[in-house]
C-alpha positions in Angstrom: 2.0 50.4 15.9 2.6 52.6 18.9 0.7 51.9 22.1 -0.9 55.3 22.0 -2.6 54.4 18.7 -3.7 51.0 20.0 -5.2 52.8 22.9 -7.2 55.1 20.6 -8.6 52.0 18.9 -9.5 50.6 22.3 -11.4 53.7 23.2 -13.5 53.2 20.1 -13.9 49.5 20.6 -13.6 48.9 24.4 -14.2 45.2 24.6 -11.2 42.8 24.7 -11.5 39.2 23.8 -8.8 36.4 23.8 -11.1 33.6 22.8 -12.8 33.5 19.4 -15.8 31.6 21.0 -16.5 34.8 23.0 -16.3 37.3 20.2 -18.8 40.1 20.3 -19.3 43.2 18.2 -17.1 46.3 18.9 -14.3 44.2 20.2 -10.5 43.7 19.8 -8.9 40.3 19.7 -5.6 39.7 21.4 -3.8 36.7 20.0 -2.2 35.3 23.1 0.0 32.3 23.2 0.2 29.4 25.6 2.1 26.1 25.9 -0.4 24.3 23.7 -1.9 27.1 21.5 -1.0 30.0 19.3 -3.6 32.8 19.2 -2.2 34.2 16.0 -3.7 31.2 14.2 -7.2 32.4 15.3 -6.8 36.0 14.4 -8.5 35.7 11.0 -11.5 33.8 12.6 -11.8 36.6 15.2 -12.1 39.2 12.5 -14.6 37.1 10.5 -16.7 36.7 13.6 -16.9 40.5 14.2 -13.8 41.8 15.9 -12.8 45.2 14.6 -9.1 44.5 15.1 -6.8 41.6 16.0 -3.5 42.2 17.8 -0.9 39.7 16.5 2.9 39.2 17.0 3.7 37.0 14.0 4.1 38.9 10.7 2.5 36.3 8.5 -0.9 36.8 10.2 -0.9 40.6 9.7 -2.5 40.4 6.3 -4.3 43.8 6.2 -4.9 47.0 8.3 -7.3 45.2 10.6 -4.4 43.1 11.9 -2.1 45.1 14.2 1.4 43.7 14.4 3.3 44.1 17.8 6.5 42.7 19.2 4.6 40.7 21.9 0.8 40.4 22.3 0.9 39.7 26.1 3.2 42.6 26.8 1.0 44.9 24.7 -2.1 43.8 26.6 -0.4 44.5 29.9 0.9 47.9 28.8 -2.5 48.8 27.4 -4.1 48.0 30.7 -1.6 50.1 32.6 -2.2 53.0 30.3 -6.0 52.6 30.7 -5.6 52.5 34.5 -3.6 55.8 34.4 -6.2 57.5 32.2 -9.0 56.5 34.5 -7.1 57.7 37.5 -9.3 56.0 40.1 -8.5 54.3 43.4 -7.4 50.7 43.0 -7.3 48.3 45.9 -5.1 45.2 45.3 -5.8 42.1 47.3 -3.5 39.1 47.6 -2.8 36.4 50.2 -2.4 32.6 50.5 -6.0 32.1 51.6 -9.2 34.1 51.5 -8.3 36.6 48.8 -11.2 35.7 46.5 -13.8 35.7 49.3 -12.4 38.9 50.7 -12.4 40.5 47.3 -16.1 39.6 46.9 -17.0 40.9 50.3 -15.1 44.2 49.8 -16.8 44.5 46.4 -20.3 44.1 48.0 -19.4 46.8 50.6 -17.8 49.3 48.3 -20.6 49.0 45.7 -22.9 50.5 48.3 -21.3 53.9 47.6 -19.1 53.6 44.4 -19.5 52.2 40.9 -17.1 49.4 41.5 -15.4 46.9 39.2 -13.7 43.8 40.7 -11.8 40.8 39.4 -14.3 38.2 38.1 -13.8 34.9 40.0 -10.1 34.3 40.6 -9.0 35.8 37.3 -5.9 37.1 39.1 -2.8 36.4 37.0 -0.7 38.2 34.4 -3.6 37.9 31.9 -6.5 38.2 34.3 -5.3 41.5 36.0 -4.9 43.3 32.6 -8.3 42.1 31.5 -9.9 43.3 34.8 -8.4 46.8 34.3 -9.6 46.9 30.7 -13.1 46.0 31.8 -13.3 49.3 33.7 -14.6 52.4 32.0 -15.2 56.1 32.6 -18.2 55.3 34.9 -16.0 53.2 37.2 -15.3 54.9 40.5 -13.3 52.2 42.3 -11.4 49.2 41.2 -10.6 46.0 43.1 -7.9 43.8 41.7 -7.2 40.3 43.1 -3.5 39.2 42.6 -2.4 35.6 42.7 1.1 34.2 42.4 3.0 30.9 42.4 6.5 32.2 41.7 8.7 35.1 43.1 8.3 38.4 41.4 4.7 37.9 40.2 3.1 40.2 42.6 5.6 42.9 41.7 4.8 42.5 38.0 1.1 42.7 38.7 1.6 45.9 40.8 3.5 47.4 38.0 0.5 46.8 35.7 -2.3 47.8 38.1 -0.5 50.5 40.0 -2.7 50.2 43.1 -3.2 53.0 45.7 -4.3 50.6 48.4 -3.4 47.0 49.2 -4.2 44.1 51.5 -2.6 40.8 52.2 -5.2 38.5 53.8 -2.5 36.1 55.2 0.5 34.1 54.3 0.7 30.3 54.4 2.1 27.2 52.8 0.9 27.2 49.2 2.6 26.7 45.8 5.8 25.7 47.6 6.9 24.0 44.4 7.1 27.4 42.7 8.1 29.6 45.7 10.7 27.1 47.0 9.9 27.7 50.7 7.5 29.4 53.1 10.0 32.3 53.1 9.5 32.6 49.4 5.8 32.9 49.9 6.3 35.7 52.4 8.8 37.6 50.2 6.5 37.4 47.2 3.4 38.6 49.0 5.5 41.4 50.5 6.1 42.8 47.0 2.7 44.4 47.4 3.7 46.2 50.5 7.0 47.3 48.9 5.2 48.7 45.9 2.8 50.7 48.0 5.7 52.0 50.2 7.6 53.2 47.2 4.6 54.8 45.6 3.0 56.4 48.6 0.0 54.0 48.9 -1.7 52.6 52.0 -2.2 49.1 53.3 -5.0 47.5 55.2 -3.3 45.0 57.6 -4.6 42.4 60.0 -2.7 43.5 63.1 -3.1 40.2 64.9 -1.0 38.5 62.2 2.6 38.9 63.1 3.8 37.8 59.7 1.9 40.7 58.1 3.0 43.3 60.7 6.6 42.2 60.4 6.5 42.5 56.6 5.6 46.2 56.7 8.4 48.8 56.4 7.1 52.0 57.9 4.3 52.7 55.4 0.9 54.1 56.1 -1.5 51.5 57.2 -5.1 50.9 58.4 -5.3 48.1 60.9 -8.0 45.6 61.9 -7.9 43.1 64.7 -7.9 42.9 68.4 -5.1 45.4 69.2 -6.2 48.4 71.3 -5.4 50.9 68.6 -6.9 49.0 65.7 -8.9 51.1 63.3 -11.6 48.4 63.2 -12.5 45.6 65.6 -15.1 42.9 65.7 -16.0 40.0 67.9 -16.4 36.4 66.6 -19.7 35.0 67.9 -20.3 31.7 66.1 -20.0 29.7 62.9 -22.7 27.0 63.4 -23.0 26.7 60.5 -22.9 30.4 59.3 -20.4 33.0 60.5 -21.9 35.6 62.9 -19.8 38.5 64.2 -20.4 41.6 66.2 -19.0 45.1 65.5 -19.4 48.2 67.6 -20.6 51.3 65.8 -22.0 54.7 66.5 -25.5 53.2 66.9 -24.3 50.5 69.3 -23.7 46.8 68.7 -24.2 45.5 65.2 -24.7 41.8 64.6 -23.7 40.6 61.1 -25.1 37.3 60.2 -23.3 36.2 57.0 -24.0 33.3 54.7 -20.4 32.1 54.9 -19.4 28.9 56.6 -16.2 28.6 58.6 -14.8 30.6 61.5 -11.8 31.3 59.3 -13.9 33.7 57.3 -14.1 36.0 60.3 -10.9 37.8 59.2 -12.2 38.2 55.7 -15.4 39.7 56.9 -13.6 42.1 59.2 -11.3 43.2 56.4 -14.4 44.1 54.4 -15.9 46.0 57.3 -12.6 47.9 57.7 -12.4 48.9 54.0 -16.0 50.1 54.2 -15.4 52.2 57.3 -12.3 53.7 55.9 -14.1 54.9 52.8 -17.0 56.2 55.0 -19.7 53.8 54.0 -22.6 53.7 56.5 -22.2 50.8 58.9 -25.8 49.7 58.3 -25.0 49.5 54.6 -21.9 47.5 55.5 -23.9 45.1 57.5 -26.5 44.7 54.8 -23.9 44.1 52.1 -22.1 41.3 54.1 -25.4 39.7 55.0 -26.7 39.6 51.5 -23.5 38.1 50.0 -24.1 34.5 49.0 -20.9 32.5 48.3 -20.7 30.3 45.2 -18.3 28.2 43.2 -17.6 25.8 46.1 -16.1 28.4 48.3 -17.2 28.7 51.9 -20.6 27.4 50.7 -23.3 25.5 52.5 -25.5 23.3 50.3 -28.4 21.2 51.5 -29.3 18.2 49.4 -32.1 15.8 49.8 -29.8 13.5 51.8 -27.1 15.6 53.6 -25.8 19.0 54.4 -22.6 19.8 52.6 -19.9 22.3 53.5 -18.2 23.0 50.2 -14.7 24.4 50.2 -13.4 22.4 47.2 -12.1 25.2 45.0 -8.6 25.1 46.4 -6.5 23.8 49.3 -3.1 24.2 50.9 -1.8 23.2 54.4 -3.0 26.4 56.0 -6.5 26.4 54.7 -6.9 22.7 55.2 -6.0 22.9 58.9 -8.4 25.8 59.4 -11.2 24.0 57.7 -10.6 20.7 59.6 -10.3 22.5 63.0 -13.5 24.5 62.3 -15.4 21.3 61.2 -14.1 19.3 64.2 -15.2 22.0 66.6 -18.8 22.1 65.3 -21.4 20.7 67.7 -22.7 18.3 65.1 -23.0 14.6 65.1 -22.7 12.4 62.0 -19.8 14.3 60.5 -18.0 13.1 57.4 -14.7 14.5 56.1 -13.9 14.2 52.4 -10.4 15.6 51.6 -8.6 15.7 48.3 -4.8 16.1 47.8 -3.1 19.4 48.2 -1.2 20.1 45.0 1.9 22.1 44.1 3.7 21.5 47.4 6.9 20.0 45.9 9.2 18.2 48.3 7.0 19.1 51.3 3.9 17.3 49.9 4.1 14.0 51.8 5.0 15.7 55.1 2.1 18.1 54.9 -0.4 15.4 54.1 0.9 13.3 57.0 0.5 16.3 59.3 -3.1 16.5 58.2 -3.7 12.8 59.0 -2.3 13.3 62.5 -4.6 16.3 63.0 -7.6 14.3 61.9 -6.7 11.6 64.4 -6.2 14.2 67.2 -9.6 15.7 66.5 -11.1 12.2 66.6 -12.9 12.5 63.2 -13.9 8.9 62.4 -15.7 9.0 59.1 -13.0 10.1 56.6 -12.6 9.7 52.9 -9.2 10.7 51.3 -8.8 11.3 47.6 -5.6 11.5 45.5 -2.2 9.9 44.9 -0.5 11.7 47.8 -3.0 10.7 50.4 -2.9 7.2 49.0 0.8 7.0 49.5 0.9 8.4 53.1 -2.1 6.7 54.5 -0.1 3.6 55.2 -2.1 2.6 58.3 -5.2 2.4 56.1 -7.1 4.0 59.0 -9.2 5.9 56.6 -10.8 5.0 53.2 -8.5 6.2 50.4 -9.2 6.6 46.7 -6.9 7.4 43.9 -9.3 9.7 42.2 -12.7 11.4 42.7 -14.1 9.0 40.1 -13.1 6.1 42.3 -14.9 7.7 45.2 -18.0 8.2 43.1 -18.1 4.4 42.5 -17.8 3.8 46.3 -20.7 6.3 46.9 -22.8 4.4 44.5 -22.4 1.4 46.8 -22.4 3.1 50.1 -25.1 5.8 50.5 -24.4 8.6 52.9 -27.6 10.1 54.5 -28.3 12.6 57.3 -24.7 13.5 57.5 -22.8 16.8 57.8 -20.1 16.6 55.1 -17.0 18.8 54.6 -15.6 18.6 51.1 -12.2 20.2 50.6 -9.2 19.7 48.3 -7.2 21.2 45.5 -9.2 22.0 42.4 -7.2 19.6 40.3 -8.7 16.7 42.3 -12.1 17.7 41.0 -14.1 16.8 44.1 -17.1 18.6 42.6 -17.8 15.3 40.8 -19.0 13.7 44.0 -21.6 16.4 45.0 -24.4 14.8 43.0 -23.9 11.6 44.9 -24.4 13.3 48.3 
């Protein structure tokens, strides 16, 4: 069946599902495949549960007119999303970066929603499946779209841009992450730059942190809106504190505005300023911008403060790489708090650089004289040869230790790659 006909079906039944456990009425099932599953096998169940149509790519499963046979289900999903994006013809802002892209996306969403009916990527659903699903969740009432783009291999940002066709773009920063897939830090830079290149070719604009020389050097003469400390920056702000919450000052037509966020970590200053800049560019009242940023409450273990009966936790355990780890440790070490405890999990997907990067963190911890430290994971276990800090193979092992050794009246930073599952220890703290 031609894409145009599938799009007509989508207009009549505008809910896309890829999991039979989430089937609702008036929906279309896309039988995606993965390494360990074949969605075609669930197409019949999707129809029985209430889907109007099922898109399949294996002929044996197209048993009647409710099953639409295509060459490749994933490609069809991506092409359908691009067609829908073109039909809507709304501004799309794409956000990528090594660190902070999800938080920045959430902050920008809060700000833009003060003026526009805005749809943004849910969570970090930012890959070759998540981006199409985000676009297809938009409808005729949507006035602005925000699409987060993630990548762990060269060419992925280019592919996502070809699907979403953004008018605006932002790279929060570039750092050492997914080195196993990118091959090197230069590979990270070149892949993120694919967003700038797409916008240059297609006449789009970029929001750029002008204090970050990597980002400014990546541009190739395209239109940009800058934020930072440079004299000619479109938007500026002053960092005031992060003890524990981030507070910043912006100058506006009404004088100084103090924005007291609920984000922990000085490293979120750039993310907040990015959201201020986007809001200003799209002419949102600065009082509205202030209120939006102050009302945003982080969740999902990202830049989150949690007070338990025993301790105060600084949760940043959704993901980790050398750049974000260093920023978190430096921020935590600089806080004027006593009784500080550092709990770090391995940084994954670093390839051949893994041991070196973990050793560098151990040296940083020693330099900052952080004494109470718990390390979790195979890599930390290998590199912590001096046994200066307590080390555990897994989060489960640390849970056992915390059952024996209670921590109380402590300020505790918890950070590590999601695969280490540090969230298991929270209930023990």
